[in-house]
The first five atom37 places (N, CA, C, CB, O) and aatype in JSON, in Angstrom:
{
  "aatype": [12, 1, 11, 19, 0, 19, 9, 10, 12, 19, 10, 0, 10, 0, 0, 4, 7, 5, 1, 15, 0, 10, 0, 10, 11, 14, 7, 5, 5, 10, 14, 14, 0, 14, 18, 7, 1, 0, 3, 11, 14, 0, 0, 0, 6, 10, 10, 11, 10, 14, 16, 5, 0, 9, 14, 6, 1, 15, 19, 6, 10, 1, 16, 11, 15, 6, 5, 1, 6, 3, 3, 14, 13, 3, 10, 14, 14, 14, 6, 15, 16, 16, 14, 16, 0, 14, 7, 11],
  "atom_mask": [
    [1, 1, 1, 1, 1],
    [1, 1, 1, 1, 1],
    [1, 1, 1, 1, 1],
    [1, 1, 1, 1, 1],
    [1, 1, 1, 1, 1],
    [1, 1, 1, 1, 1],
    [1, 1, 1, 1, 1],
    [1, 1, 1, 1, 1],
    [1, 1, 1, 1, 1],
    [1, 1, 1, 1, 1],
    [1, 1, 1, 1, 1],
    [1, 1, 1, 1, 1],
    [1, 1, 1, 1, 1],
    [1, 1, 1, 1, 1],
    [1, 1, 1, 1, 1],
    [1, 1, 1, 1, 1],
    [1, 1, 1, 0, 1],
    [1, 1, 1, 1, 1],
    [1, 1, 1, 1, 1],
    [1, 1, 1, 1, 1],
    [1, 1, 1, 1, 1],
    [1, 1, 1, 1, 1],
    [1, 1, 1, 1, 1],
    [1, 1, 1, 1, 1],
    [1, 1, 1, 1, 1],
    [1, 1, 1, 1, 1],
    [1, 1, 1, 0, 1],
    [1, 1, 1, 1, 1],
    [1, 1, 1, 1, 1],
    [1, 1, 1, 1, 1],
    [1, 1, 1, 1, 1],
    [1, 1, 1, 1, 1],
    [1, 1, 1, 1, 1],
    [1, 1, 1, 1, 1],
    [1, 1, 1, 1, 1],
    [1, 1, 1, 0, 1],
    [1, 1, 1, 1, 1],
    [1, 1, 1, 1, 1],
    [1, 1, 1, 1, 1],
    [1, 1, 1, 1, 1],
    [1, 1, 1, 1, 1],
    [1, 1, 1, 1, 1],
    [1, 1, 1, 1, 1],
    [1, 1, 1, 1, 1],
    [1, 1, 1, 1, 1],
    [1, 1, 1, 1, 1],
    [1, 1, 1, 1, 1],
    [1, 1, 1, 1, 1],
    [1, 1, 1, 1, 1],
    [1, 1, 1, 1, 1],
    [1, 1, 1, 1, 1],
    [1, 1, 1, 1, 1],
    [1, 1, 1, 1, 1],
    [1, 1, 1, 1, 1],
    [1, 1, 1, 1, 1],
    [1, 1, 1, 1, 1],
    [1, 1, 1, 1, 1],
    [1, 1, 1, 1, 1],
    [1, 1, 1, 1, 1],
    [1, 1, 1, 1, 1],
    [1, 1, 1, 1, 1],
    [1, 1, 1, 1, 1],
    [1, 1, 1, 1, 1],
    [1, 1, 1, 1, 1],
    [1, 1, 1, 1, 1],
    [1, 1, 1, 1, 1],
    [1, 1, 1, 1, 1],
    [1, 1, 1, 1, 1],
    [1, 1, 1, 1, 1],
    [1, 1, 1, 1, 1],
    [1, 1, 1, 1, 1],
    [1, 1, 1, 1, 1],
    [1, 1, 1, 1, 1],
    [1, 1, 1, 1, 1],
    [1, 1, 1, 1, 1],
    [1, 1, 1, 1, 1],
    [1, 1, 1, 1, 1],
    [1, 1, 1, 1, 1],
    [1, 1, 1, 1, 1],
    [1, 1, 1, 1, 1],
    [1, 1, 1, 1, 1],
    [1, 1, 1, 1, 1],
    [1, 1, 1, 1, 1],
    [1, 1, 1, 1, 1],
    [1, 1, 1, 1, 1],
    [1, 1, 1, 1, 1],
    [1, 1, 1, 0, 1],
    [1, 1, 1, 1, 1]
  ],
  "atom_positions": [
    [[-34.12, 51.16, 2.53], [-34.06, 50.23, 3.64], [-33.57, 48.86, 3.17], [-35.43, 50.11, 4.3], [-32.79, 48.21, 3.86]],
    [[-34.03, 48.44, 1.98], [-33.61, 47.15, 1.46], [-32.13, 47.14, 1.13], [-34.42, 46.79, 0.23], [-31.44, 46.14, 1.34]],
    [[-31.64, 48.25, 0.61], [-30.23, 48.34, 0.26], [-29.36, 48.17, 1.5], [-29.92, 49.68, -0.44], [-28.34, 47.5, 1.46]],
    [[-29.78, 48.79, 2.59], [-29.01, 48.7, 3.84], [-29.02, 47.25, 4.33], [-29.6, 49.65, 4.92], [-27.99, 46.74, 4.78]],
    [[-30.17, 46.58, 4.25], [-30.28, 45.2, 4.7], [-29.41, 44.28, 3.85], [-31.75, 44.73, 4.67], [-28.75, 43.38, 4.37]],
    [[-29.4, 44.5, 2.55], [-28.59, 43.69, 1.64], [-27.11, 43.91, 1.94], [-28.9, 44.03, 0.15], [-26.33, 42.95, 1.97]],
    [[-26.71, 45.14, 2.15], [-25.31, 45.44, 2.45], [-24.89, 44.79, 3.76], [-25.08, 46.97, 2.51], [-23.79, 44.25, 3.86]],
    [[-25.76, 44.84, 4.78], [-25.44, 44.21, 6.06], [-25.32, 42.7, 5.92], [-26.51, 44.56, 7.09], [-24.43, 42.09, 6.53]],
    [[-26.19, 42.08, 5.13], [-26.11, 40.63, 4.92], [-24.83, 40.27, 4.18], [-27.33, 40.13, 4.14], [-24.19, 39.27, 4.51]],
    [[-24.44, 41.05, 3.19], [-23.21, 40.78, 2.45], [-22.0, 40.91, 3.38], [-23.07, 41.74, 1.24], [-21.08, 40.09, 3.33]],
    [[-21.99, 41.92, 4.23], [-20.89, 42.08, 5.18], [-20.85, 40.94, 6.18], [-21.03, 43.41, 5.92], [-19.77, 40.47, 6.55]],
    [[-22.01, 40.49, 6.62], [-22.06, 39.37, 7.56], [-21.53, 38.09, 6.92], [-23.5, 39.15, 8.06], [-20.8, 37.33, 7.56]],
    [[-21.88, 37.86, 5.66], [-21.38, 36.68, 4.96], [-19.88, 36.78, 4.71], [-22.12, 36.5, 3.63], [-19.17, 35.78, 4.77]],
    [[-19.4, 37.97, 4.42], [-17.96, 38.16, 4.2], [-17.18, 37.87, 5.47], [-17.67, 39.58, 3.7], [-16.07, 37.36, 5.41]],
    [[-17.73, 38.19, 6.61], [-17.05, 37.96, 7.88], [-16.98, 36.46, 8.19], [-17.76, 38.7, 9.02], [-16.08, 36.03, 8.92]],
    [[-17.9, 35.67, 7.67], [-17.89, 34.23, 7.93], [-16.72, 33.55, 7.24], [-19.2, 33.6, 7.46], [-16.29, 32.49, 7.68]],
    [[-16.19, 34.13, 6.19], [-15.13, 33.5, 5.42], [-13.75, 33.75, 5.95], [0.0, 0.0, 0.0], [-12.78, 33.26, 5.37]],
    [[-13.59, 34.49, 7.02], [-12.27, 34.77, 7.55], [-11.7, 33.51, 8.2], [-12.32, 35.94, 8.56], [-12.39, 32.8, 8.93]],
    [[-10.43, 33.28, 7.91], [-9.76, 32.13, 8.5], [-8.42, 32.59, 9.04], [-9.59, 30.98, 7.46], [-7.75, 33.44, 8.45]],
    [[-8.04, 32.03, 10.14], [-6.74, 32.34, 10.7], [-6.16, 31.06, 11.29], [-6.83, 33.48, 11.77], [-6.88, 30.08, 11.47]],
    [[-4.9, 31.08, 11.59], [-4.25, 29.9, 12.16], [-4.81, 29.63, 13.56], [-2.72, 30.1, 12.21], [-5.17, 30.55, 14.29]],
    [[-4.87, 28.37, 13.91], [-5.34, 28.0, 15.24], [-4.26, 28.33, 16.25], [-5.72, 26.49, 15.3], [-3.08, 28.01, 16.05]],
    [[-4.64, 28.94, 17.32], [-3.69, 29.3, 18.37], [-4.43, 29.35, 19.69], [-2.99, 30.66, 18.06], [-5.65, 29.49, 19.74]],
    [[-3.67, 29.24, 20.76], [-4.26, 29.35, 22.08], [-4.56, 30.81, 22.39], [-3.33, 28.74, 23.16], [-3.83, 31.71, 21.97]],
    [[-5.62, 31.04, 23.12], [-5.94, 32.39, 23.57], [-5.01, 32.74, 24.71], [-7.44, 32.51, 24.0], [-4.49, 31.84, 25.38]],
    [[-4.79, 34.01, 24.95], [-3.9, 34.38, 26.07], [-4.43, 33.81, 27.4], [-3.78, 35.92, 26.17], [-5.61, 33.94, 27.72]],
    [[-3.54, 33.19, 28.14], [-3.92, 32.6, 29.42], [-4.29, 31.13, 29.33], [0.0, 0.0, 0.0], [-4.42, 30.48, 30.37]],
    [[-4.48, 30.59, 28.14], [-4.82, 29.19, 27.98], [-3.55, 28.34, 27.89], [-5.7, 28.98, 26.74], [-2.49, 28.83, 27.51]],
    [[-3.68, 27.07, 28.25], [-2.58, 26.12, 28.15], [-3.06, 24.88, 27.42], [-2.02, 25.77, 29.55], [-4.26, 24.6, 27.36]],
    [[-2.11, 24.14, 26.87], [-2.45, 22.87, 26.26], [-2.88, 21.89, 27.35], [-1.25, 22.3, 25.45], [-2.53, 22.08, 28.51]],
    [[-3.64, 20.85, 26.99], [-4.04, 19.88, 28.01], [-2.8, 19.19, 28.59], [-5.0, 18.83, 27.4], [-1.74, 19.18, 27.97]],
    [[-2.93, 18.61, 29.77], [-1.78, 17.95, 30.39], [-1.33, 16.75, 29.56], [-2.12, 17.5, 31.82], [-2.08, 16.23, 28.73]],
    [[-0.1, 16.32, 29.79], [0.45, 15.18, 29.07], [-0.36, 13.92, 29.41], [1.96, 14.97, 29.41], [-0.79, 13.77, 30.55]],
    [[-0.57, 13.03, 28.43], [-1.28, 11.79, 28.72], [-0.52, 10.95, 29.74], [-1.51, 10.99, 27.43], [0.7, 11.07, 29.9]],
    [[-1.25, 10.1, 30.43], [-0.65, 9.24, 31.45], [0.45, 8.39, 30.82], [-1.73, 8.34, 32.13], [0.22, 7.74, 29.8]],
    [[1.61, 8.39, 31.42], [2.72, 7.59, 30.94], [3.6, 8.29, 29.92], [0.0, 0.0, 0.0], [4.55, 7.69, 29.42]],
    [[3.31, 9.52, 29.61], [4.11, 10.27, 28.65], [4.78, 11.43, 29.38], [3.24, 10.79, 27.45], [4.14, 12.15, 30.15]],
    [[6.07, 11.6, 29.15], [6.83, 12.6, 29.89], [6.59, 14.01, 29.36], [8.3, 12.28, 29.84], [6.51, 14.96, 30.15]],
    [[6.48, 14.16, 28.04], [6.35, 15.51, 27.47], [4.93, 15.77, 27.01], [7.33, 15.69, 26.29], [4.17, 14.85, 26.72]],
    [[4.58, 17.06, 26.96], [3.26, 17.45, 26.45], [3.29, 17.43, 24.93], [2.85, 18.86, 26.98], [4.26, 17.91, 24.34]],
    [[2.27, 16.88, 24.29], [2.23, 16.94, 22.84], [1.99, 18.38, 22.37], [1.14, 16.01, 22.29], [1.3, 19.15, 23.02]],
    [[2.58, 18.72, 21.23], [2.4, 20.06, 20.67], [1.0, 20.18, 20.07], [3.49, 20.37, 19.59], [0.32, 19.17, 19.86]],
    [[0.58, 21.39, 19.78], [-0.76, 21.62, 19.22], [-0.9, 20.92, 17.87], [-1.03, 23.13, 19.07], [-1.94, 20.33, 17.58]],
    [[0.14, 21.0, 17.04], [0.08, 20.35, 15.72], [-0.06, 18.84, 15.86], [1.33, 20.7, 14.89], [-0.76, 18.2, 15.07]],
    [[0.6, 18.28, 16.86], [0.51, 16.84, 17.08], [-0.89, 16.43, 17.56], [1.56, 16.4, 18.11], [-1.38, 15.36, 17.21]],
    [[-1.52, 17.28, 18.36], [-2.87, 16.99, 18.82], [-3.89, 17.08, 17.7], [-3.26, 17.93, 19.94], [-4.91, 16.39, 17.72]],
    [[-3.64, 17.94, 16.71], [-4.57, 18.1, 15.6], [-4.4, 17.04, 14.52], [-4.4, 19.46, 14.99], [-5.27, 16.88, 13.68]],
    [[-3.28, 16.32, 14.54], [-3.02, 15.29, 13.54], [-3.96, 14.11, 13.78], [-1.53, 14.83, 13.59], [-4.09, 13.62, 14.9]],
    [[-4.62, 13.65, 12.71], [-5.55, 12.53, 12.83], [-4.78, 11.23, 12.97], [-6.49, 12.48, 11.62], [-3.74, 11.05, 12.33]],
    [[-5.27, 10.3, 13.79], [-4.6, 9.0, 13.9], [-4.76, 8.21, 12.6], [-5.17, 8.2, 15.09], [-5.64, 8.49, 11.79]],
    [[-3.9, 7.22, 12.41], [-3.9, 6.42, 11.19], [-5.24, 5.74, 10.97], [-2.79, 5.39, 11.23], [-5.68, 5.59, 9.83]],
    [[-5.89, 5.32, 12.03], [-7.16, 4.61, 11.89], [-8.28, 5.54, 11.42], [-7.55, 3.97, 13.21], [-9.28, 5.07, 10.88]],
    [[-8.13, 6.84, 11.61], [-9.16, 7.78, 11.17], [-9.16, 7.93, 9.66], [-8.96, 9.14, 11.84], [-10.2, 8.18, 9.06]],
    [[-7.99, 7.78, 9.03], [-7.88, 7.89, 7.57], [-7.12, 6.66, 7.07], [-7.15, 9.22, 7.15], [-5.92, 6.75, 6.81]],
    [[-7.79, 5.53, 6.94], [-7.07, 4.34, 6.49], [-6.65, 4.47, 5.03], [-7.94, 3.09, 6.67], [-7.34, 5.09, 4.22]],
    [[-5.52, 3.87, 4.71], [-5.06, 3.88, 3.32], [-5.74, 2.75, 2.57], [-3.52, 3.75, 3.25], [-6.13, 1.75, 3.16]],
    [[-5.86, 2.93, 1.29], [-6.47, 1.9, 0.46], [-5.51, 0.72, 0.39], [-6.8, 2.45, -0.96], [-4.32, 0.9, 0.12]],
    [[-6.01, -0.49, 0.63], [-5.15, -1.66, 0.67], [-5.25, -2.53, -0.58], [-5.49, -2.47, 1.88], [-4.56, -3.54, -0.68]],
    [[-6.08, -2.15, -1.52], [-6.21, -2.94, -2.74], [-5.88, -2.06, -3.94], [-7.64, -3.54, -2.88], [-6.13, -0.85, -3.93]],
    [[-5.33, -2.67, -4.95], [-5.03, -1.92, -6.16], [-6.25, -1.92, -7.08], [-3.8, -2.52, -6.88], [-6.97, -2.92, -7.17]],
    [[-6.46, -0.82, -7.74], [-7.56, -0.75, -8.69], [-7.17, -1.5, -9.96], [-7.93, 0.73, -9.01], [-6.0, -1.53, -10.35]],
    [[-8.13, -2.08, -10.59], [-7.85, -2.78, -11.85], [-7.73, -1.76, -12.96], [-8.97, -3.83, -12.18], [-8.57, -0.87, -13.11]],
    [[-6.67, -1.9, -13.75], [-6.45, -0.95, -14.84], [-6.79, -1.54, -16.19], [-5.01, -0.5, -14.84], [-6.88, -0.81, -17.18]],
    [[-6.99, -2.86, -16.25], [-7.38, -3.48, -17.52], [-8.32, -4.64, -17.23], [-6.12, -3.97, -18.31], [-8.44, -5.09, -16.09]],
    [[-8.99, -5.12, -18.27], [-9.93, -6.22, -18.1], [-9.17, -7.49, -17.75], [-10.77, -6.43, -19.38], [-8.14, -7.8, -18.35]],
    [[-9.69, -8.21, -16.79], [-9.1, -9.48, -16.38], [-10.21, -10.5, -16.17], [-8.25, -9.31, -15.08], [-11.36, -10.14, -15.89]],
    [[-9.85, -11.75, -16.32], [-10.81, -12.82, -16.09], [-11.15, -12.87, -14.61], [-10.26, -14.19, -16.59], [-10.26, -12.84, -13.77]],
    [[-12.44, -12.93, -14.3], [-12.85, -13.0, -12.89], [-12.59, -14.39, -12.33], [-14.34, -12.64, -12.75], [-12.72, -15.4, -13.03]],
    [[-12.22, -14.42, -11.06], [-12.05, -15.7, -10.38], [-13.42, -16.26, -10.04], [-11.19, -15.54, -9.09], [-14.41, -15.53, -9.95]],
    [[-13.48, -17.59, -9.86], [-14.73, -18.24, -9.53], [-15.18, -17.8, -8.14], [-14.59, -19.78, -9.59], [-14.39, -17.83, -7.19]],
    [[-16.44, -17.39, -8.02], [-17.0, -16.95, -6.76], [-17.91, -18.05, -6.22], [-17.77, -15.6, -6.91], [-18.95, -18.32, -6.82]],
    [[-17.55, -18.69, -5.1], [-18.39, -19.79, -4.6], [-19.75, -19.32, -4.09], [-17.66, -20.51, -3.49], [-20.65, -20.14, -3.92]],
    [[-19.92, -18.03, -3.84], [-21.2, -17.53, -3.35], [-22.09, -16.99, -4.47], [-20.96, -16.45, -2.31], [-23.2, -16.53, -4.2]],
    [[-21.63, -17.03, -5.7], [-22.42, -16.57, -6.84], [-23.31, -17.72, -7.3], [-21.49, -16.06, -8.01], [-22.98, -18.43, -8.25]],
    [[-24.43, -17.91, -6.61], [-25.32, -19.03, -6.87], [-26.48, -18.59, -7.74], [-25.84, -19.62, -5.55], [-26.89, -17.43, -7.7]],
    [[-27.03, -19.52, -8.54], [-28.2, -19.16, -9.34], [-29.41, -18.96, -8.44], [-28.5, -20.25, -10.4], [-29.41, -19.44, -7.31]],
    [[-30.43, -18.24, -8.92], [-31.63, -18.05, -8.09], [-32.32, -19.39, -7.86], [-32.6, -17.05, -8.76], [-32.21, -20.3, -8.68]],
    [[-33.03, -19.51, -6.73], [-33.72, -20.78, -6.44], [-34.81, -21.05, -7.48], [-34.32, -20.77, -5.01], [-35.34, -20.14, -8.11]],
    [[-35.13, -22.32, -7.62], [-36.19, -22.72, -8.54], [-37.51, -22.12, -8.07], [-36.3, -24.27, -8.65], [-37.77, -22.04, -6.87]],
    [[-38.34, -21.71, -9.0], [-39.63, -21.13, -8.66], [-40.55, -22.23, -8.13], [-40.26, -20.42, -9.89], [-40.67, -23.29, -8.74]],
    [[-41.19, -21.97, -7.0], [-42.09, -22.96, -6.41], [-43.55, -22.68, -6.75], [-41.91, -23.0, -4.9], [-44.43, -23.48, -6.42]],
    [[-43.84, -21.54, -7.4], [-45.22, -21.22, -7.75], [-45.6, -21.98, -9.02], [-45.4, -19.69, -7.94], [-44.85, -21.98, -9.99]],
    [[-46.74, -22.63, -9.0], [-47.14, -23.39, -10.21], [-47.51, -22.41, -11.34], [-48.36, -24.35, -9.89], [-48.02, -21.32, -11.1]],
    [[-47.23, -22.85, -12.54], [-47.59, -22.02, -13.69], [-49.03, -22.29, -14.07], [-46.64, -22.29, -14.91], [-49.54, -23.39, -13.89]],
    [[-49.68, -21.26, -14.58], [-51.08, -21.38, -14.97], [-51.17, -22.27, -16.22], [-51.71, -19.97, -15.22], [-50.3, -22.19, -17.1]],
    [[-52.23, -23.12, -16.32], [-52.37, -23.98, -17.5], [-52.56, -23.12, -18.74], [-53.56, -24.97, -17.33], [-53.24, -22.1, -18.71]],
    [[-51.96, -23.55, -19.81], [-52.1, -22.84, -21.07], [-50.97, -21.86, -21.32], [0.0, 0.0, 0.0], [-50.94, -21.21, -22.36]],
    [[-50.08, -21.75, -20.42], [-48.95, -20.84, -20.63], [-47.71, -21.62, -20.98], [-48.7, -19.99, -19.4], [-46.65, -21.03, -21.19]]
  ]
}
């Protein structure tokens, strides 16, 4: 009984890994064209992520050590206001 259960679980997991190209089912249509656009976008165009969804990196990584610029917000910690115990 255990062997049958293990085989069924393995088959179920194997079926989860199947992948196929995305396509419309028979009888389905793409959504209507957006307002102000004459043609309907293709399926590949609808699946393409907009530029704002995947922004490009706008800064270059440092490849060697360089002197840091002065940071006006890099302030020392405030003076301690708690009195110190006598004898310390």
